[in-house]
Every structure is written in C-alpha cells, then in structure tokens.
C-alpha positions, 0 to 999 in steps of 0.5 A: 499500500505505498502507491502514491505515498512515495511520490515525494520523494522521486523528485528528491531522487534526480536533485540529491544525486546533482548535490552530492556530486558537487559537494563532492567535487568541491569538498562541500558539505550540507545543503546552500540557501539556494539548495531551496528551489529542488525542494520544490519540485517535491513541496509540489507534489506533497500538498497535492496528495495530501487529499490522497494520504488520508482518505481510507485504507479499504479505498487505496485497497481497490485503487490498487487493485485497479492498477494491478487487473489493469495497468493504465490505471496507474495514469487513468487514475488521479490521486493527485490534487491539481495535475494527471499522474501521466504529467505529474510521471512526465515532469519528474523524470523530465527534471531528472534528465536535468540534472543527468545534464548538469551532472554533466556538466560539473564533470567537465568542467572539473576533467581540465583541474585534474589534469593539472594535478599532480600523481601523489598519494592525494591526487591518485586517490582525486582521480579516483574520486572523478572515475567513481562520479564518471561511474555514478553520473553514467547509471543516472543519465542511462536510468534517467534517458528511458524513464523520460523515452517510456514517458513520450511513447506514451503521451504520443500512443495513438489515443494515449493506448496505455493497454499498452503499458503491458508489453513494457513492463518487463522492462521496467523491472529490469530497469528497478534491477539497474537501481539496486546497483548503484548502492551497490558500487557505494558499498563495493567502495566506500572511501569513493563516496565522498570523495578526498577532501580539499584543504582550506585556504583556513586548513593552509592558514593554521598548517604554516604557523603551527610551522611556523612555531616548530620545525620538523624534517619531513617525511617521505609521507608529510610529502607526498600526503597535503592532510598529514601536517594537518593529522600532526596538529591535530594531534598534538591538540589533542596530547598537549590540551588533554580533551579525552578527560572531557566525558563527552569529547568528540570530533565536534569538539576537535572541529570548532576549536581548530575551525576544521570541517568535520569531514576533514577530521574523519580523514586523518584520523581513518586515512592518514593516521588509520585509526578511528578516531576512538580508537585514537581517543580511548589510547591518550585515556588509557595511557593517563590511567597508566599515569595515575596509577604509576604516580600513586602511590598512597593508593587513592585512586579505586578503578572507578575514580580510576574511570573518571578521572581518565573521561570515562562514562561506565566500568564496561567502556574503560574495561574493554578498553583498557584489555585492546590495549593493554591486552590484561586489567588494569588489576593485573596491570598495576599489579605487574608495575610494582 
C-alpha cells in the first residue's frame, strides 16, 4: 500500500544526485541556501497528495487492485489534487534528465582541473574519485533517459493507448533491477563515497602558523600526503590540551576548536592516521590511567576513580578499552608495575 505515498521522494532523486556530485567535487558539506529551490517540485507533489493520504484504507486498496488488473489505470486514475498522474510522471523524469545533464556539466568543468593535479597519493585518490563520479553520473543519465523515453512513448501513442503498458512492464522490472547496482557499488567502494577532501584556506594558514613555531624534518609520507601535517596538528592539540579527559569529548570539539571541517577531521583519523577517532581517544585515556597508577603510590584512586579521571562514562567501556590496548585488566597491569 505504498502506491502514491512515496511520489514526493521520487522528485528528490535528481536533486540528491546532483548535490552529491557537486559537494564531492567541491569538497562541501550539506545544503546551501540556493538548494531550497531543488525541493519545490517535491513540496508541490506532497501538498497535492494530502487528500489522497487522508483517504480510507479500503479506497486505496481498491485503487491498487485496479492497477494490478489493468496497469493502464496507473495513468488514468488521478490521485494528485492539481495535475494528472501522467503529467507528474513526465515532469519527474524530465527533471531527472535535467539534473543528469547538470551533473555531466559539473564533470566536464572539473576534468580540466584534474589534468593539472600531481600524481602523488592525494592526486591518485582524486582520480579514483573522478572515475567513480563518471560511473555514477553515467548510470543516472542512463536510467533517467530510459524513464523519460517511456513517458514519450505513452504520451505520443495513438489515443493514449494505456493498455500497451503491459508490454513495457518487463523492461520496467529490468530497470528496477539496475537501480540496485548503484547502492551495491557504493558498498563495494566506500572510500569514494564522499570523495577526497581538499585543504581549505583556513587549514593552510593553520599549517603555516604551526610550521613557524616548530621545525620538523619532513618524511616521505609528509611530502606525498597533503593532510599529514593537519593530522599532526590534531594530535598535538589532543596531547597538549587533553580534551579526552572530558567524558563528552567528540570529533565536534576538534572541529570547533581548530576550525576544521568535520569530514576533514574524520579523513585525517581514518585515512592518514589509519586509526578511528574512538580508538585514538581511548588510547590517550588509557595512557592517562597508566600515569595515574604509576604516580599513585598511596593508592588513593579506586578503579572507579581512575575511570572517571580519564573521562570514561562506564566501567564496561573502561575495562574493554584497557584490555584491548594492554591485553589485561587495570588491576593486573598495576600489579606488574610494583
């Protein structure tokens, strides 16, 4: 009984794909103010379907039964308050093709900039990202073109012979099967889902400021990876300021304090340092616990006290983290130190 209820969401497929491609290429997050215009067709569809949403269940069941027996009823039954189903379907697929063309334009404009990039590790990752977007856009263009073509067949058929829709149902089923390919590709290649971050002006200034204060000999990894120095700044902040002692410490604290986009911080942890944020946070907390144990000659701290001093919220998480890092419980570790 989902017929008609998901129609407003179908109008978001094109805008969602376009915004994803744009944000991936430009290394952006979220929506801009101008993106509100992309939501209008979906909003129009939602408002026009309110009376249909409020219909009794049995009336909707009768309508679906008619469509199953006569697929042509899919277009002859008007469930939208303002416009016929055939027109809504045509506009939906036309917009999908329009957004596909917009995505193609974005790729064409970005191709020239990609040619000038160096072939270091970051440059190679950008090429992987671009190749993924080509596959993504090509797939969406193919689906949108097929859907719009089917609308033209119906619109320009003699006397709108909707009974012929039965002949096209097998092709629709194949199209739906193809639609599952894209989520599968995302699962197989998650590293290109959001692309490769690009340093912002603020981040570059932050790196230059830190460089003036500390002179560190560069390794091969530093030269090849643009985000290595940024990851070191993040680690230095964690080590010196010790924000991990706060039980509520999260990636958001790093974002706000250092003025770095959240997906850049996540990229540094997951791709540059190859360690998830929770693991690094627990590592520093456990090191703090070990320092307290070694300094606590008078045995003032209980295990619960150590847990709270290090920023842990629960005993389970404390013991689990300690055992993962040290391979034993805090008590056993403490006994081996004396």
